[in-house]
N, C-alpha and C positions, 0 to 999 in steps of 0.2 A: 599817805601816798603808798600805793600797793606796789611791791616789787614786781618788775616785768616778768621774771621767771615764775613767781607765784601766780600772777594773773594768767599766764599761758597754761600753767598746770591745771588751774581751776577750770579754764575753758575746755581743756582736753577732757577732763573728768566729766564735765557737763555734756560734752559731745558724745562720749562713750555711753553715758546713761540715757542718751536720746532726749536730753532736756531742751526745751524751746522757751526762750524768754517770753514773758507776758507782754504783748503788744501795748496794752493799756498802761501798764506800769512804765514801759519805755517812754510813752508819750507824756505821761505825767512828769517824768524826770527831765525830758528834753524840751517839752513845751511845743513840739512839732507834731503835726498830724500825719506828715509824710504822704499827703494826698493832694491832688489838684482837681479842679473841675473844668469841664468843657460846657460853656453856657451860650445859649442863643436866645435872642428876643424876637427873631423872625416869626411871624404868625404861622400857625399850623396850616392855614389855608395855602401858604406858599411852600413851606418846608415839608409838609406831610402829604397825605393822600398817595397818589401814584408815585411821587418821588421817593416815598419811604424815608424821609429825612436824609436823602442822598448826600447833600453837601456836608451836613453835620456828621454823617456816618463815615464818609470818606476821610474826614479829618480825624474822627474818633479812633479809628482802627490804628492809624499810624501814630497818633499822639499817645495812645495807650502803650504801644510798644516802646516808643522813645522815653516815656515817663518811667516805665518799669526798669529800663537800663540804668536809670538814675535813682532807683530805689523809691520811686513814687507810684502811688496808685492813682488811676484816673476815674473820676466820678462823672457820669454822663447826665446832664440836666437838660432834657428836651424842652421845647417851647410850649409848655402847658400852662393853663390858667393859674395853677397853684405853685408855679415854679418859684416865685419870690418867697413864699412861705417855706418852701423846701430849702432854699438857699440860706434863709435866716438861721436855720438849725444845723446847717452843714458844717462839719469840722474839716476845714481845708486850709492849706497854706497859701495856695495861689489859684488863679483861674485864667483860662483862655476863653476870650469872648469872640463870637463870630459877628463881624461887621456891626458893632454897636451903634446905636443912634446918638444924636447930639446930647439929648438929656435921657440917656438910657437908665431906667430904674435899676437894672441889675448892676450897672457900673457904680451908681450912687450907693447902693446897699453894700456892695463888697468893699468899696473904698472906706465907707464909714466903719466897717469892721477891721480895717487895716490889712485886707487881703491883697497880696501882690497880684497885679494884673498885666496881661498882655492881650492885645486884640489882633485877630486876623482881619486885616483891613483897618485902615485908620478910623478912629472914632469920628463920626459925622460932625462937621462944623466946629471941632474942638481946636482951640489955639494951643493949649497945653495938653496935647493928646497923651493918653496913656501909651506906654511902649507898644509898638505894633509891627506887624509884618506887612509890608507894602505889596498889595495885590496888583499893582500897576493897572489900575482901573482906566486911566486915560489911554494907555497903550491898547488895552482890550477894546475900548470903544472905537479907536482908530482901525483896529483889525477888522471889526465888523463893518464899519462904514466904508472903508476902502474896498473891502470885498464886494459889497453891494454895488458900489460905484463901478468897479471893474466888470461887473456883470451887465453894465449898461443901464443901471437904474439911476434916474435923475430926479425923482420925487420921493425921497426916502423920509418916512415919518419915524419919530421916536415915541414909543409908548413905555412908560415906566412908573414906578411908585412915587407917591408924594412924600414918603417918609424921609426923615432927615438922616440919611446914611451917606457916607462919603462916596461910595461907588455910584450912587444915583446922581449926586452933585457933579462928580467927575464926568459921567456919561453925558449929562445935560450940557456942560460947558464944552466938552469935546464936540458934541453934535452941533452946537451953535457956531463954534469956530469952523467946523467942517463946512457947514452950510454957507457961511460967509465967504470962505476961501473958494468954494465951487459955484458961487452964485446960485445956490439951491434954495428953494422956498422952505421956510421953517414950518414943520407940522409936528406939533408936540401935544401929547395927551397924557394926563396923569391918572393914576389908579390908586385907590386905597388898598394898602397891602392886605388887609384882612379879607378882601373880597376874592382873592385867589383867581382861579381860572375864570369864574363868572365875571369878575371885574375886568379881566383882559378882554373877554368877549364883548362886554358892553362898551368899553372904551374904543375898541377897534370898530365896532358897528357904528358908533357916533363919528369916528374919524372918517370912515368910508362914505358916510352920508355927507359930511362937510367937505371932504376932499376926494371925490370919486375917482380922480385920475392918479391917486397914490399908487406907485408901482413897487414899493418895498417897505417893509416894517422892520425896524431894529427894536427888539423887545428884550431887554436884558434879563428880566425875571422869567424863568422858564414856565412858571405857572401861568403868567400873563400871556406868554408866547403861544401856549397850547390853546388858551381861550381865543386869542387873536386868529389862530389858524382856523378854528371852528367858525368864527365870524366871517372870515374871508370866504370860506367854502359855502356857508349858508347864503351869502350874497350872490352866489352863482359864479364866483371868480375862481380861477385855477391857480394853484401854487405848484411850481414857481412861475408859470407862463405869464400870468397877469400880475400877481403880487408875490414877491419873494419875502421870506421871513427868516430872520436870524436872531439867536438868543445868546446869552452869555454862558451859563453853566452847562457843561457837557454832561448832563446826568440822565437818569432813566426817562424823564419826560421827553427830552430832546431826542433820545435814541429810539424811543418807541412810538413817537408821533407818526402820523401818516399824511404826507410824506415826512421822513425823518428831518429834524431841524438842524441846520448849520449852527454850530456852537463853538465855544472856546475851551480848550484844555488849560485849566489854571494850575495844573500840576500840584494838586492839593496835598499829595503825599509828601512832597518836599516842603510845602508851606507848613504843614503840621509839625514836621521835624524842626524847622526853624523856630516855630512858636514855642515849642517845649524847651529848646536850647536857650532862647532869650529869657523865658520865664525862670528857668533854672539858674541862669546867671544872676537875676535879680534876687531870687530866693537865697543865693549863696553870698549876697552882699555886694556883688559887682553890678553897679547900676550905670556903668559908663555908656552902654549902648541903649539907645532909646528906640531904635528901629532897625529892621533888616529888610533888604530888598528881596522880594519873592522872585521865583523863576519867571522867565519870559513866557507870556501866554502864547499859545499856538492855536490857530484856527483849525477847526474840524469841519470842512465843507461837506454838506450832505445834499440830499435831493431838494430841499426847500429853496435852495439858491442855485441849482444847477440845471440848465436847460439841456435837453438831449441834442446831440449833434445831428 
């Protein structure tokens, strides 16, 4: 046992000499990497392109700052084809996953390695979900649907991904309940995530052929929404006069579309902070909290759902 005064004197001498401890040696002694990863399995066709990984980057910036305050480094793992191989060799203590699927390969791989996990958005279809930040997906769906209804739209269609993510399941259930409560016909079209904007275009084109009197589209995935917008316009219909369009993520795609798309502010900066806090609790041995409620989503109404007076 080293005497506290001796320890303090040694530290002071080391500081005076400009000594910096070897990080690798510290890690060997403690067994901790002092780093966490931010991981997404969302296809690049959805998260990349015009959006420039917007959803992920919004989370990354705040998460990195929150992690640094706790002495942790953040490793950014974008949704690339070789991401799993990269994850296998990554030396991390924990990971934050963005809206993982039911049988998400990244979750499985990291759990097998014993890495502490927290997800932003509950893991799809999971009964024993990993710790998560609740994005309030049902509330988000109601925000969009109620807004379209308040604009006088009575034949609202839902266009979204077929992937097993919790937000998609929540949106579908909310839409079906909304349709039943308002005696509104159900018009639902699924899109393969990997098809991105092109998938949204094709799905919307099919929907308009099948239901030509559709007067609004709720398209939670922004890449699909931009594709849907192009399909509506190519069909010779006007947005918002003939067909209104609303999406979930208030990112670059929504803001730069023509017309700009009504979307939802998910307050991702607060969500990211909550995720780091919850992960840090689990890394510190406090596993009492299994979830945290994210901030209340707020509608950002834009030209795609607003008629000129």
